[in-house]
N, C-alpha and C positions, 0 to 999 in steps of 0.2 A: 610112283614115278611121276615127275612133272615134266611136261613138254613145253618148252618156251621158245618162241620164235623171235629172233633178232632182239634179244633182251639187253644188249649192251647199253650203258648210259649214253645219253645224248644231251647236247647243250641246247639252250633256248633258240638259237639262231637256226639250227638244223631240225628242230622238232617237227615243224609242220610238214616238211617234205619227207622226213623219216617216218612220221606217223601215218602218212598216206601209203606206205609200202604194204606188202601183203601181210606182214607179220604183226598184226595188231591184236593178236589173241593168244591166250595161254589155255592149254587143256591139261588137267591133272586128275588124279584119283584120290587125293587127300586134301583135307581142308587147308593145308599150308599153301596150296596153289592160289588161294584167294588173295594172298598178300601181293601177288604180281600186279594187282590192279593199281598199285601205287607207282608202277613203272610208267614213265611219261607216255611211251608209245603204245601201251596196252590199253585198249578200251573194252575188251571182252575177256572174261575169265569163265571157263566151264569146268566145274568139278563133276566128274562122271561118277555115278553111283547106282546101285541096284536097291530097290526098296523091298523090304520084307513083305511077305504075303499078308500079314496082319494089316498093314497100311492099305494095301489094295482092297482088302475086305471092308475096311472102314470107309474108303472113298465110295465104293459101290453102295454101301448101306446109307451113307450120307446123301447120295444122289436119289436113292429110293425114298428116303423119309423127308428130305428137304431139297427138291429138285431145283429150287431157285435160291439156295443158300448164298448169302452175301454178308460176310463179316468184315467190318471196318473198325479198327481200333488203334489207339495209341498205347503202346505197351511199354511198361517199365521192365527191363530185363530181370530185375531183382524179384519181381512178383509175377513174372510171365506165366508160370505154371498155374497159379491160382486164378489169374485173370482169364486165361484161355480155357481152363477146365470147365468153367461155368458157361462159357460161350459156345462150346462144341456139343452137338448132340451126343448123348451117351449111348452109342450103338456099338456093335461088334468091332473090335480093333481100336477102341477109343484110347486106351492107354498107350499103345504103340504110336498112334498118330500124334497124340499130345506130346509125347516125349520127343518125337522128331521135330515137331513145330517149335518147342521150347529150345531145342538144341540149335536150330537155325537162327532163332532170335538172339541167342547168346553169341553165336559165331559172328553174326552181322554186327551186333552192337559192340563186340570186342574189337572187331576189325577196324571200325570207324570211331571207336571211343564215344559211343552214343549213350545218353541217359534215357532216351526214349526212342522207340521204333514205330514208324507208321506201318501197320500191318493190314493187308487185305487178303481174305481167303474167299474164293468164289467158285460156284458151280456154273459153268458156262455151256451154252448150246450153240454158240456162234463165236466168230472171231471178234474180239473187242476192238482190236487195232489191226484191221486187215491189210492196210497199206504199210509199206516200209517207211520208217520214220526215225527220228531221233527224239530223245527226251530232254526237256529243259530242266534238268535236275542234276544232283550230284552223282549218285550211283545207286541203281536199283538192283535188288536181288529178285530173281524170278525162279520158281521151281514148280514144275507141273507134276502133280501127284497122280493124275490120271489123264490119259489122252495124249495127243501129239504135243511135242515141245516147241519152244520158241524157234523161229527162223531168223537168220541173220546173214549179213554180207561182210566179206573181208573188205578192208579199205581199198585194196587194189582192184576190187571187182565192182565198185559202185561209182556212178557219176552223181555226185552230190547236188549238182545243179538241177537234177531231175526230181529232187525231193519236194514235197509240198506242192505249191503252185507251179513249180518248175516242170511238173509232169504235163502241163497244158491239157489237163482233162483226160489224159490217156492212162490206161492201166499200167501197173508196174512192169508187166512183161512186154508192153508195147512202147513205153515212154523212152526207153534207152537207159533206164536207171541201172540195169545190169545187162550183160551181153547174152547170156544163155542160162537156162534153168539150172544147169549143174553148178552155177555160181552160188546158188542158195544153199546155205549151211543150215542144219537143224540139230538141236540138242535132243537127247533122249528123255523119255519119261523118268522123273526122279532126279535128273541132273540139277545141280545148283548153278545158276548163271548170274554173273555180275555184269551189268551193262552201265558203263561209264557215260554219263550224259554231258550236255554242254554247260551245265551248271558247275561242273568240276573246274576248279581254278586252272587256267591254262589249256583247257580242252575245247575252247571255242572252235567250231568248224570241224571237230573230230569226234562228235558223239557217236556212240555205237548205233549202227543202222540195223533195225530189227522190225519184226512184225509178229502178230499172232498167226498161228497156222489155221487153215480152213478146218472146220469141223463138219464131219459127214452127218447127213440127216439121221436123226435118232441117237447120235452119240453125244456124250458130254465130257467136258474137261473139269478137273479140279485144280485150280491154279492159285498159288501163293505169290504175293509180291510184298516186298519190304522197301521202305524209303526212309530217308532222314526225316524225323518228326519235326 
């Protein structure tokens, strides 16, 4: 089932005001939900899913054998399996993890008709982007294989004038960027997230507002991101 908020077509003259309404996101539980990112007023798509135990085992083994693992690569979807197989440590759950990674490369490249995908897979012990922000790019895929997922804000809950230098040196919770903590949305481990950036044609001023979650002392995250290469 796909849940779509205010998904009716809009024209260019009403897009900005319409885009700033609450319903800038789509949540679904099948890959077909990802196509909603092409709707003008949608800047966040979340595909909810549960990961198999084999993938959880792989992530734990990856953390134990390479606690600072950081893979950056430009992947051709046609040769993704061969390229990634040699780059991933061969520990318990390797096949299941590799299959899922290749599947996401194929889904992302198919959705945007890409010949190459910029892929990054990291083990993290801290928030890489701890402040709410927007990305100056087309559309990023994020999936957290282990640890807490990405946090984001609805358009209607954010004062964009408080982003970046507009925060006047204050923390996100004190700057007026959002009104209350319950405004903060968070995806689950394993979910696939599409974040439309300000590099997407016609999306200037409406990039998805998001941040990395805090990581508790002694915990680690395994995070995948994909971008247009």
